[in-house]
Structures are given as C-alpha cells and as structure tokens.
C-alpha positions in Angstrom: 11.5 -19.5 -39.7 9.0 -20.2 -36.9 8.5 -17.6 -34.2 10.6 -18.3 -31.1 8.7 -19.1 -27.9 10.5 -17.7 -24.9 8.3 -19.5 -22.4 10.8 -22.4 -22.1 13.7 -20.1 -21.4 11.7 -18.3 -18.7 10.7 -21.6 -17.1 14.4 -22.7 -16.9 15.4 -19.4 -15.3 12.4 -19.6 -12.9 13.5 -23.1 -11.9 17.2 -22.1 -11.5 16.1 -19.0 -9.4 13.7 -21.0 -7.3 10.6 -19.3 -8.7 7.3 -21.2 -9.0 6.3 -22.2 -12.6 3.1 -20.2 -13.0 3.6 -17.4 -10.5 4.1 -13.9 -11.8 7.7 -12.8 -11.9 6.7 -9.8 -9.8 4.7 -10.2 -6.6 5.0 -10.3 -2.8 8.6 -11.4 -2.9 9.6 -8.7 -5.4 12.4 -6.3 -4.6 12.4 -2.7 -5.8 15.5 -1.7 -7.7 16.6 1.6 -9.1 18.3 1.2 -12.5 19.6 3.6 -15.0 18.9 3.3 -18.8 20.0 5.3 -21.7 17.5 8.1 -22.3 16.4 6.8 -25.7 15.8 3.3 -24.3 13.8 4.6 -21.4 11.7 6.7 -23.8 11.1 3.7 -26.0 9.9 1.7 -23.0 7.5 4.5 -22.0 6.2 4.8 -25.6 5.6 1.0 -26.0 4.3 0.1 -22.6 1.8 1.4 -20.0 3.5 2.6 -16.8 2.3 -0.5 -14.9 3.8 -2.9 -17.5 7.4 -1.7 -17.4 8.5 -3.6 -14.3 7.1 -6.9 -15.6 8.7 -6.3 -19.0 12.1 -5.6 -17.5 11.8 -8.6 -15.2 11.1 -10.9 -18.2 14.0 -9.4 -20.1 16.3 -10.0 -17.2 15.0 -13.5 -16.8 15.7 -14.2 -20.5 19.2 -12.6 -20.2 20.0 -14.8 -17.2 18.9 -17.8 -19.3 21.4 -16.8 -22.0 24.1 -16.3 -19.4 23.4 -19.8 -17.9 23.6 -21.3 -21.4 26.8 -19.4 -22.3 28.4 -20.6 -19.0 27.4 -24.2 -19.7 28.8 -23.9 -23.3 32.1 -22.6 -21.9 32.2 -25.4 -19.3 31.5 -28.1 -22.0 34.2 -26.6 -24.3 36.7 -26.5 -21.4 36.0 -30.2 -20.6 35.9 -31.5 -24.2 37.3 -28.9 -26.5 35.5 -27.2 -29.3 33.0 -29.8 -30.6 32.9 -28.5 -34.2 36.0 -27.8 -36.2 36.3 -24.2 -37.5 36.3 -25.3 -41.1 32.9 -27.0 -40.7 31.6 -23.8 -39.0 32.9 -21.7 -41.9 31.3 -24.1 -44.4 27.9 -23.9 -42.6 28.1 -20.0 -42.4 28.8 -19.9 -46.2 25.9 -22.2 -46.9 23.5 -20.4 -44.7 24.6 -16.7 -44.4 21.3 -15.4 -43.2 21.2 -17.6 -40.0 22.6 -16.1 -36.8 
C-alpha cells in the first residue's frame, strides 16, 4: 500500500476554516490554548519532538481530525438522504476477501 499523503486533508481543512493554503497553521492569528493530555501521551510528545515543534504538531493533528469529522458528517448526511449505499452483505463479502484492509 502506498504511503498516505495528508497534505490534501490539511488543505481541505484550511479552506473550510478560512486559512490560506501555504500559510503556517500557527502564526500571528494563533490563539493560545491550555489542554490536558494523558501523562503517557504528553511524555511521548516530548520524547519525539523538540519543544518548539509540539504546538505545530498538535495543530496539524487537530486539522486532520477536523477533516475526518467533516467527512464523517458528510457521510452521515448522504446516508440520511439516500440510505446506506452498499448493502451489508456486499460489505461482509469485501471484508472477507480483504481482511487486512481497514
């Protein structure tokens, strides 16, 4: 499987949030937030990233999660309008044929 390129997802979120295409996610219009993380997760962030990289990393992660939420909302809206597009027996057949694909 080819590696996934998240740049398209970030571009969509930037557009939906009114952010310029090539501007950094953090900059003059950034807002400082205080968040709580599980201790192990915070430790992993500190182990993997320099102190100055954590905010950008979290901003990108939030942008990607917002993209997934937008897609999930759209999927629910489409299902509500048209019903489930693929019958469950076809989904089960595909899952049996390709068990390693999420």
